[in-house]
C-alpha positions in Angstrom: 118.9 94.8 33.1 115.5 96.2 32.6 113.7 97.6 29.5 112.9 101.2 30.1 110.1 103.2 28.5 109.1 106.8 29.2 105.5 107.4 30.1 103.5 109.1 27.4 101.1 112.0 28.1 98.2 109.7 27.4 99.3 107.2 30.0 99.9 109.9 32.5 96.4 111.2 32.0 95.1 107.6 32.4 97.0 107.3 35.6 95.5 110.5 37.0 92.0 109.1 36.0 92.7 105.8 37.8 94.2 107.4 40.9 91.3 109.8 41.2 88.6 107.3 40.8 86.4 106.7 43.8 86.8 103.3 45.5 90.0 102.2 43.6 93.3 100.9 44.7 96.2 103.0 43.5 100.0 102.9 43.9 101.2 106.0 45.7 104.9 105.2 44.8 107.5 102.6 44.0 111.0 103.3 45.2 113.0 104.4 42.2 115.3 101.6 40.9 118.5 103.4 40.5 121.8 102.8 42.3 122.4 106.5 42.8 119.0 107.3 44.2 116.5 105.1 45.9 116.7 101.4 44.8 117.1 98.4 47.1 120.0 97.1 45.1 118.9 93.5 44.4 116.0 91.1 44.4 113.6 92.2 47.1 111.7 89.5 48.9 110.0 91.2 51.8 109.3 94.6 53.4 109.0 95.2 57.2 106.9 98.3 58.0 107.6 100.2 61.2 105.5 103.3 60.6 104.1 105.0 57.5 106.9 105.6 55.0 109.4 104.0 57.4 110.3 100.4 56.5 113.1 97.9 55.9 113.5 96.0 52.7 114.9 92.5 52.8 117.1 91.8 49.8 118.6 88.6 48.3 121.9 88.1 46.4 122.3 84.7 44.8 125.8 83.6 45.6 125.2 80.2 44.1 122.3 79.5 41.7 123.2 75.9 41.4 123.1 75.3 45.2 120.2 77.8 45.6 122.1 79.8 48.2 121.0 83.3 49.0 122.9 85.9 51.0 120.8 88.6 52.4 121.0 92.2 53.6 118.5 94.8 54.7 118.0 98.4 53.5 116.2 100.9 55.8 114.0 103.8 54.5 112.7 106.8 56.4 110.2 109.4 55.1 110.2 107.4 51.9 108.8 108.3 48.5 109.7 107.2 45.0 113.1 109.1 45.0 114.0 109.7 48.7 114.2 107.8 51.9 116.9 105.3 51.5 119.5 105.6 54.3 122.3 103.5 52.9 123.0 100.9 50.2 125.3 98.0 49.6 125.5 98.8 45.9 124.2 96.9 42.9 125.2 93.5 41.5 127.6 92.7 44.4 127.7 89.6 46.5 127.2 90.9 50.0 125.6 89.7 53.2 124.6 91.2 56.5 125.7 89.6 59.9 123.8 89.4 63.2 126.4 89.9 65.9 126.7 90.4 69.6 129.7 92.5 69.0 132.1 89.7 70.0 132.3 86.1 68.9 128.6 85.3 68.3 128.0 86.0 64.6 125.3 84.6 62.3 125.2 85.4 58.6 121.9 86.3 57.0 121.3 83.4 54.7 118.4 82.1 52.7 116.0 84.5 54.4 112.8 85.4 52.6 110.6 86.9 55.3 110.9 89.4 58.1 108.6 91.2 60.5 109.1 94.8 61.7 107.2 96.1 64.7 106.2 99.7 65.8 109.0 99.6 68.4 111.5 99.3 65.6 112.5 95.6 66.2 113.1 93.5 63.1 112.5 89.7 63.3 114.2 87.7 60.4 113.3 84.1 59.6 116.9 83.1 58.8 118.1 79.8 57.4 121.6 79.4 58.7 122.3 75.8 59.9 120.4 76.4 63.1 117.5 78.2 61.4 117.5 81.2 63.8 115.0 83.9 64.3 117.4 86.8 64.3 116.3 90.0 66.0 117.7 93.4 65.0 116.6 97.0 65.9 116.4 100.0 63.7 117.9 102.8 65.9 119.8 106.0 65.1 119.3 105.4 61.4 121.1 102.1 61.6 120.0 98.5 61.7 121.9 96.9 64.7 121.6 94.2 67.3 120.8 95.4 70.9 120.6 93.4 74.1 117.5 92.8 76.1 117.2 94.3 79.6 118.7 91.0 80.9 121.7 91.4 78.6 120.8 88.8 76.1 121.5 89.5 72.4 118.3 88.1 70.9 118.3 85.2 68.5 116.5 81.9 68.8 117.4 78.6 67.2 114.3 76.9 65.8 115.6 73.5 64.9 116.7 71.5 61.8 113.9 72.4 59.5 114.0 75.5 57.2 111.7 78.3 58.2 110.0 80.8 56.0 107.4 83.1 57.7 107.4 85.0 61.0 105.0 87.3 62.8 104.7 88.9 66.3 101.6 89.5 68.3 100.7 92.5 70.5 102.3 90.9 73.6 105.6 90.2 71.8 105.2 86.5 71.3 107.0 85.3 68.2 105.3 82.9 65.7 107.4 81.1 63.1 106.4 78.6 60.4 108.4 75.9 58.8 108.9 76.1 55.1 108.3 72.5 54.3 106.4 70.3 56.8 106.9 66.8 55.6 107.2 64.5 58.6 107.1 67.4 61.1 104.8 67.9 64.0 105.9 71.3 65.3 105.3 73.2 62.0 104.4 76.5 63.7 106.5 77.3 66.8 105.5 80.1 69.3 108.2 81.6 71.4 107.9 84.0 74.3 108.8 87.8 73.9 112.5 88.4 73.4 112.7 89.9 76.9 112.3 86.3 78.2 114.9 84.7 75.8 118.0 83.2 77.4 121.6 83.4 76.3 121.7 79.8 75.2 119.5 80.7 72.2 117.8 77.3 72.4 114.6 78.0 74.4 111.7 75.7 73.9 108.6 77.1 72.3 105.6 77.8 74.5 103.3 76.1 72.0 103.5 74.4 68.6 100.9 73.5 65.9 101.1 70.4 63.7 100.1 71.4 60.2 99.3 69.0 57.3 102.4 68.0 55.3 103.0 70.6 52.7 104.8 73.8 51.7 104.1 77.0 53.6 104.9 80.5 52.6 103.1 82.9 54.9 101.8 83.4 58.4 99.7 86.1 60.1 98.5 86.3 63.7 95.8 88.5 65.2 97.1 90.9 67.8 95.6 88.9 70.7 97.3 85.7 69.5 94.1 83.7 69.3 93.9 83.3 65.5 96.7 82.2 63.2 96.5 82.1 59.4 99.0 80.2 57.3 99.3 80.0 53.5 99.7 76.5 52.1 101.5 77.2 48.9 101.4 73.7 47.4 97.6 73.4 47.6 96.9 77.1 46.9 94.9 77.7 50.1 94.9 79.6 53.4 94.3 77.7 56.6 93.0 79.2 59.9 93.7 78.0 63.4 92.0 79.3 66.5 92.8 78.9 70.2 95.4 80.1 72.6 99.0 79.6 73.5 97.9 77.8 76.7 95.0 75.7 75.5 96.3 74.9 72.0 95.0 75.6 68.5 92.6 73.8 66.3 91.8 74.0 62.6 88.7 76.2 61.8 86.9 74.0 59.3 84.4 76.8 58.6 87.1 78.9 57.1 87.6 78.1 53.4 90.0 80.1 51.2 91.1 78.4 48.0 92.4 79.5 44.7 90.8 78.0 41.6 91.0 77.6 37.8 90.4 81.4 37.3 93.6 82.2 39.2 96.1 81.2 36.6 98.9 82.8 34.5 98.7 82.4 30.7 101.8 80.9 29.3 103.5 80.4 32.7 104.4 76.9 34.0 103.9 77.5 37.7 100.5 78.4 39.1 100.2 81.4 41.4 99.4 80.7 45.0 99.2 82.4 48.4 102.6 83.7 49.8 102.8 86.5 52.4 99.9 87.3 54.7 99.0 90.3 56.9 96.0 91.0 59.2 94.3 94.4 59.4 92.7 94.7 62.9 90.9 98.0 62.3 88.7 96.5 59.6 89.2 92.8 60.4 90.5 92.0 57.0 93.1 89.4 55.9 95.5 90.5 53.1 97.3 87.9 51.0 100.0 88.3 48.4 99.3 86.0 45.4 101.9 85.1 42.8 104.3 82.4 41.7 107.2 82.1 44.2 110.3 83.0 42.2 114.0 82.5 42.6 117.1 82.9 40.6 117.1 80.6 37.5 113.3 80.6 37.1 112.7 84.0 35.6 112.4 82.5 32.2 109.1 80.9 33.4 107.7 84.3 34.3 105.4 86.4 32.1 104.7 89.1 34.8 101.0 89.1 33.7 99.8 88.0 37.2 100.7 89.3 40.6 98.2 90.7 43.1 97.1 91.2 46.7 93.7 89.9 47.7 91.5 90.9 50.7 89.5 88.2 52.5 86.9 87.9 55.2 88.9 86.3 58.1 85.7 84.6 59.5 84.8 82.7 56.3 87.7 83.0 53.8 85.5 84.7 51.2 86.5 87.9 49.4 85.5 91.0 51.3 83.4 92.2 48.4 81.9 91.0 45.1 83.6 94.1 43.5 87.0 93.0 42.3 88.3 96.6 42.3 88.0 96.5 46.1 89.2 93.0 47.0 92.0 92.8 44.5 95.0 95.0 44.2 96.0 94.0 40.7 99.6 95.0 40.4 100.3 93.4 37.1 97.3 95.2 35.5 98.4 98.5 37.1 101.9 98.1 35.6 100.5 97.4 32.1 98.1 100.3 32.3 100.9 102.8 33.1 103.6 101.5 30.8 101.9 99.6 28.0 103.7 96.4 28.9 104.3 93.8 31.6 108.1 94.2 31.7 108.5 98.0 31.5 109.6 100.7 33.8 109.3 104.4 33.5 112.5 106.2 32.5 114.1 109.3 33.8 113.8 110.9 37.2 110.0 111.3 37.1 107.6 110.2 39.8 107.4 106.4 39.5 104.2 104.8 40.4 104.8 101.3 39.1 107.4 98.6 39.7 107.1 96.7 36.5 108.2 93.1 36.6 105.3 92.1 38.9 106.7 89.5 41.3 104.8 89.8 44.6 105.9 87.8 47.6 104.8 89.8 50.5 102.2 92.3 51.9 102.5 94.5 55.0 100.3 97.3 56.5 101.1 100.6 58.3 99.1 102.2 61.2 97.0 104.2 58.7 95.9 101.3 56.6 98.3 101.8 53.7 99.5 98.6 52.0 103.2 97.9 51.2 104.5 95.2 48.9 107.6 94.6 46.7 108.7 93.6 43.3 111.1 90.7 43.6 112.5 91.2 40.1 111.8 94.9 39.9 114.0 95.6 43.0 111.5 98.0 44.5 109.1 98.6 47.4 105.6 99.7 46.7 103.0 101.7 48.7 99.3 101.4 47.9 96.2 103.1 49.2 92.4 102.8 48.7 90.5 105.9 47.6 87.2 104.8 49.1 86.3 103.1 52.5 87.0 99.5 53.1 84.3 97.6 54.9 84.6 96.8 58.6 83.9 93.1 59.1 82.3 91.9 62.3 84.4 89.4 64.1 81.4 87.6 65.6 81.8 85.4 68.7 84.7 83.0 68.5 85.4 80.1 70.8 88.9 79.9 72.3 90.3 76.4 72.7 88.4 73.3 73.8 89.0 73.2 77.5 85.8 73.6 79.7 86.5 76.3 82.3 85.9 75.6 86.0 84.1 78.9 86.6 82.2 81.7 85.0 84.2 84.8 84.3 84.2 88.1 82.3 87.6 89.4 81.4 88.8 93.0 81.2 88.7 94.3 77.6 91.9 94.8 75.7 93.3 97.1 74.7 91.9 99.6 77.2 91.7 102.5 76.6 90.8 101.7 72.9 90.0 103.3 69.6 87.8 102.1 68.0 87.9 98.3 68.5 88.5 96.2 71.6 88.2 92.6 72.5 86.2 91.1 75.4 86.6 87.5 76.6 84.3 85.5 78.8 84.1 81.9 80.1 81.1 79.6 80.8 81.4 76.5 83.0 77.9 75.3 81.8 75.9 75.8 78.6 73.1 78.3 78.6 71.6 81.5 77.4 74.2 84.3 77.3 73.7 88.1 77.0 76.6 90.5 76.7 75.7 94.1 76.4 77.4 97.5 76.3 76.0 100.6 78.0 76.9 104.2 78.1 77.5 106.2 81.4 73.7 106.9 81.5 72.9 103.2 81.5 71.5 103.3 78.0 72.2 100.2 75.9 74.5 101.0 72.9 75.3 97.5 71.7 74.3 93.9 72.1 77.3 91.7 71.5 75.9 88.3 72.5 72.2 87.2 72.9 71.9 83.5 72.3 72.7 80.1 73.7 76.4 79.1 74.1 78.0 75.8 75.0 80.3 75.6 78.0 83.7 77.0 77.0 85.8 80.2 76.6 84.9 82.9 74.0 85.9 86.2 72.7 84.1 89.0 70.8 85.2 92.2 69.3 83.4 95.5 70.0 83.5 98.1 67.3 82.8 101.6 68.7 83.7 103.7 65.7 80.2 105.3 65.6 80.2 106.2 69.3 81.6 109.2 71.1 84.7 109.1 73.4 84.0 108.4 77.0 83.5 105.6 79.6 81.3 102.6 78.8 80.2 99.6 80.8 79.7 96.0 79.6 77.8 93.3 81.4 77.3 89.6 81.0 74.4 87.5 82.3 74.1 83.7 82.1 72.8 80.9 84.4 72.5 83.3 87.4 76.0 84.7 86.9 76.4 88.5 86.2 79.4 90.7 86.0 80.0 94.3 85.0 83.3 95.9 83.9 84.2 99.4 82.7 86.1 100.4 79.6 87.3 103.7 78.0 86.9 104.8 74.4 89.4 107.5 73.5 89.3 109.0 70.0 
């Protein structure tokens, strides 16, 4: 299936030079594509990361190319590297599918699924496209992917309606966000469901909020942990859109955010232009990651040249690249493959450490708790892990307005998370416009940060406090506006 070439000594030395360079992205490993060792077994569309080197690969088997029908399964990895970690396999070149089941009569086949989200508590949320377009929830437990009931005895799945779904994400509180694939004539293009502990056995709960997106094709969704910012990738117009607000007050388009691919982002000799697909948000540095490539499926591989395929890093406040240095804001997977193998459709041969997937076909990007980046090669049948040798910038979140409703009173919310390390979010509400100061002080009463010091219109706001340069201990934050003052305590634990 794949052309195989053995790495030469020259290329190995070049790899060492690249990996050791200061401030460079480098691929730590790609799971070795071999049915007897560590391969996924088929086209790999997405990876859900639970913890570092612990992830689940979503695979696609085309049962009918003419009907564009995909049957899916998941392969878990633990303590993964290039040649170890895979816990089980369904084999290669076989038509197989996984089933969500309550252990009795309720069974749903994994079908036409291209995206999943794994959370640190080992739950796996799959955007499935069975006739009811369910979000199917599994759990990775005892080295097995299974379905477990909630404390109320409900086996969690949620029907989302008649429209195909593509992307799914989960915020810190467990709310589930799912985006329609194609939004022509739809008004509930993003649906937000409560945590699975609140789902009922009818599997037809109404979303707590929806967002009406412009008509188009959407391939990715990422939400900030607090649920106040949602990014969606609009594949047909090659842009990322940003919505801000809350589940209770609603979301509005942030017109100040502009993230658009242009003429420079093309693939020579390929008929389909690359665009934004999967998205992920890094809270520690406030960076938006986006997978950029042509969306691929069975029957279109002849259109691919594998010369383009990358992950880009953007400022989530503006949509601009995080840096003018392309070696920092672009993980150029196609270039990496070519550098190591001398071609765009090559893989290293033999049981040697493999640090390239070949066949660059990037549909997804995910992050672990230590800032490592995971992606996949759709046509290379692998999962990749990437790291940056330098230090990524920490982008200030600034002060962001939450929703459009004018509150009835002044308030200062308790920071979250608390305790925190090193970033935490503070929200406040103003019933009237006026000068606002929001400051942070240490236990001695010394000012260590000024978060707000200007005029604000009436409304609700949030700001992120970055304490990475401060020592552990208790701190106080205080707000003053129009005669209203309030002080609260927070705890930094490093």
